[in-house]
C-alpha positions as protocol buffer text, in pm:
chain_id: "A"
residue {
  index: 1
  type: MET
  ca { x: 14163 y: 6863 z: 22148 }
}
residue {
  index: 2
  type: TYR
  ca { x: 14088 y: 7003 z: 22496 }
}
residue {
  index: 3
  type: SER
  ca { x: 13790 y: 7216 z: 22585 }
}
residue {
  index: 4
  type: GLU
  ca { x: 13834 y: 7576 z: 22694 }
}
residue {
  index: 5
  type: ALA
  ca { x: 13696 y: 7486 z: 23039 }
}
residue {
  index: 6
  type: TYR
  ca { x: 13958 y: 7211 z: 23077 }
}
residue {
  index: 7
  type: ILE
  ca { x: 14238 y: 7448 z: 22976 }
}
residue {
  index: 8
  type: ASP
  ca { x: 14110 y: 7712 z: 23220 }
}
residue {
  index: 9
  type: ARG
  ca { x: 14109 y: 7452 z: 23498 }
}
residue {
  index: 10
  type: LEU
  ca { x: 14467 y: 7354 z: 23419 }
}
residue {
  index: 11
  type: LYS
  ca { x: 14573 y: 7719 z: 23417 }
}
residue {
  index: 12
  type: PHE
  ca { x: 14405 y: 7763 z: 23756 }
}
residue {
  index: 13
  type: ILE
  ca { x: 14601 y: 7466 z: 23895 }
}
residue {
  index: 14
  type: VAL
  ca { x: 14928 y: 7593 z: 23749 }
}
residue {
  index: 15
  type: ASN
  ca { x: 14867 y: 7938 z: 23898 }
}
residue {
  index: 16
  type: CYS
  ca { x: 14797 y: 7785 z: 24238 }
}
residue {
  index: 17
  type: ARG
  ca { x: 15111 y: 7573 z: 24219 }
}
residue {
  index: 18
  type: SER
  ca { x: 15314 y: 7882 z: 24125 }
}
residue {
  index: 19
  type: LEU
  ca { x: 15192 y: 8028 z: 24457 }
}
residue {
  index: 20
  type: ASN
  ca { x: 15325 y: 7717 z: 24633 }
}
residue {
  index: 21
  type: MET
  ca { x: 14981 y: 7583 z: 24719 }
}
residue {
  index: 22
  type: ASN
  ca { x: 14964 y: 7213 z: 24793 }
}
residue {
  index: 23
  type: LEU
  ca { x: 14733 y: 6973 z: 24614 }
}
residue {
  index: 24
  type: ASN
  ca { x: 14483 y: 6963 z: 24899 }
}
residue {
  index: 25
  type: GLU
  ca { x: 14451 y: 7343 z: 24898 }
}
residue {
  index: 26
  type: ILE
  ca { x: 14403 y: 7338 z: 24522 }
}
residue {
  index: 27
  type: LYS
  ca { x: 14142 y: 7066 z: 24548 }
}
residue {
  index: 28
  type: ILE
  ca { x: 13947 y: 7273 z: 24801 }
}
residue {
  index: 29
  type: LEU
  ca { x: 13973 y: 7586 z: 24585 }
}
residue {
  index: 30
  type: LEU
  ca { x: 13853 y: 7391 z: 24281 }
}
residue {
  index: 31
  type: SER
  ca { x: 13555 y: 7264 z: 24477 }
}
residue {
  index: 32
  type: TYR
  ca { x: 13459 y: 7625 z: 24553 }
}
residue {
  index: 33
  type: LYS
  ca { x: 13520 y: 7727 z: 24194 }
}
residue {
  index: 34
  type: ASP
  ca { x: 13276 y: 7453 z: 24087 }
}
residue {
  index: 35
  type: LEU
  ca { x: 13003 y: 7606 z: 24308 }
}
residue {
  index: 36
  type: PRO
  ca { x: 13002 y: 7969 z: 24191 }
}
residue {
  index: 37
  type: THR
  ca { x: 12700 y: 8082 z: 24396 }
}
residue {
  index: 38
  type: GLN
  ca { x: 12854 y: 7977 z: 24729 }
}
residue {
  index: 39
  type: ASN
  ca { x: 12989 y: 8242 z: 24970 }
}
residue {
  index: 40
  type: CYS
  ca { x: 13364 y: 8292 z: 24929 }
}
residue {
  index: 41
  type: SER
  ca { x: 13458 y: 8365 z: 25291 }
}
residue {
  index: 42
  type: GLU
  ca { x: 13611 y: 8018 z: 25332 }
}
residue {
  index: 43
  type: VAL
  ca { x: 13824 y: 8077 z: 25023 }
}
residue {
  index: 44
  type: ASN
  ca { x: 13967 y: 8384 z: 25196 }
}
residue {
  index: 45
  type: GLU
  ca { x: 14028 y: 8179 z: 25512 }
}
residue {
  index: 46
  type: LEU
  ca { x: 14221 y: 7922 z: 25309 }
}
residue {
  index: 47
  type: ILE
  ca { x: 14432 y: 8195 z: 25149 }
}
residue {
  index: 48
  type: ASP
  ca { x: 14493 y: 8358 z: 25489 }
}
residue {
  index: 49
  type: ALA
  ca { x: 14613 y: 8023 z: 25626 }
}
residue {
  index: 50
  type: HIS
  ca { x: 14839 y: 7979 z: 25324 }
}
residue {
  index: 51
  type: ILE
  ca { x: 14987 y: 8325 z: 25382 }
}
residue {
  index: 52
  type: VAL
  ca { x: 15072 y: 8226 z: 25740 }
}
residue {
  index: 53
  type: ASP
  ca { x: 15235 y: 7906 z: 25612 }
}
residue {
  index: 54
  type: VAL
  ca { x: 15443 y: 8102 z: 25360 }
}
residue {
  index: 55
  type: GLN
  ca { x: 15548 y: 8353 z: 25626 }
}
residue {
  index: 56
  type: GLU
  ca { x: 15656 y: 8066 z: 25853 }
}
residue {
  index: 57
  type: SER
  ca { x: 15850 y: 7910 z: 25567 }
}
residue {
  index: 58
  type: ILE
  ca { x: 16029 y: 8240 z: 25502 }
}
residue {
  index: 59
  type: LYS
  ca { x: 16125 y: 8264 z: 25871 }
}
residue {
  index: 60
  type: ASN
  ca { x: 16262 y: 7909 z: 25858 }
}
residue {
  index: 61
  type: GLN
  ca { x: 16457 y: 7986 z: 25542 }
}
residue {
  index: 62
  type: GLN
  ca { x: 16605 y: 8297 z: 25709 }
}
residue {
  index: 63
  type: LYS
  ca { x: 16717 y: 8084 z: 26006 }
}
residue {
  index: 64
  type: LEU
  ca { x: 16874 y: 7838 z: 25763 }
}
residue {
  index: 65
  type: ILE
  ca { x: 17065 y: 8117 z: 25591 }
}
residue {
  index: 66
  type: GLU
  ca { x: 17192 y: 8240 z: 25929 }
}
residue {
  index: 67
  type: GLN
  ca { x: 17307 y: 7888 z: 26023 }
}
residue {
  index: 68
  type: LEU
  ca { x: 17486 y: 7846 z: 25692 }
}
residue {
  index: 69
  type: LEU
  ca { x: 17655 y: 8185 z: 25724 }
}
residue {
  index: 70
  type: ASP
  ca { x: 17773 y: 8094 z: 26075 }
}
residue {
  index: 71
  type: ILE
  ca { x: 17912 y: 7764 z: 25948 }
}
residue {
  index: 72
  type: ARG
  ca { x: 18080 y: 7937 z: 25653 }
}
residue {
  index: 73
  type: LYS
  ca { x: 18261 y: 8172 z: 25894 }
}
residue {
  index: 74
  type: THR
  ca { x: 18440 y: 7874 z: 26052 }
}
residue {
  index: 75
  type: CYS
  ca { x: 18677 y: 7829 z: 25759 }
}
residue {
  index: 76
  type: ASP
  ca { x: 18878 y: 8079 z: 25559 }
}
residue {
  index: 77
  type: GLY
  ca { x: 18969 y: 7826 z: 25290 }
}
residue {
  index: 78
  type: SER
  ca { x: 19343 y: 7838 z: 25361 }
}
residue {
  index: 79
  type: CYS
  ca { x: 19376 y: 7510 z: 25552 }
}
residue {
  index: 80
  type: THR
  ca { x: 19369 y: 7147 z: 25448 }
}
residue {
  index: 81
  type: VAL
  ca { x: 19042 y: 6959 z: 25424 }
}
residue {
  index: 82
  type: ASP
  ca { x: 19115 y: 6761 z: 25741 }
}
residue {
  index: 83
  type: ARG
  ca { x: 19117 y: 7092 z: 25933 }
}
residue {
  index: 84
  type: CYS
  ca { x: 18822 y: 7254 z: 25751 }
}
residue {
  index: 85
  type: GLY
  ca { x: 18586 y: 7422 z: 25997 }
}
residue {
  index: 86
  type: VAL
  ca { x: 18289 y: 7384 z: 25765 }
}
residue {
  index: 87
  type: LEU
  ca { x: 18330 y: 7008 z: 25742 }
}
residue {
  index: 88
  type: LYS
  ca { x: 18385 y: 6981 z: 26118 }
}
residue {
  index: 89
  type: ASN
  ca { x: 18066 y: 7177 z: 26190 }
}
residue {
  index: 90
  type: LEU
  ca { x: 17866 y: 6962 z: 25950 }
}
residue {
  index: 91
  type: ALA
  ca { x: 17989 y: 6640 z: 26116 }
}
């Protein structure tokens, strides 16, 4: 029902999404893919920028983990809910 080219394009999009690329990045990459004789240096620049974004996201996730661990340390689970350190820190 679908052409091989269409299926390949969908696979390309799925692969990009699995790498956490946003739709704009995918659109740009597809535009380069559609012009196969064009120089690919800008494709590399896009990927380099995406790598920086992913690294920044990882740093932010690490900070979030540290915050959650600090909050978790405020309650040993042996008190009543009205005295729970976790709930107090989240308020």
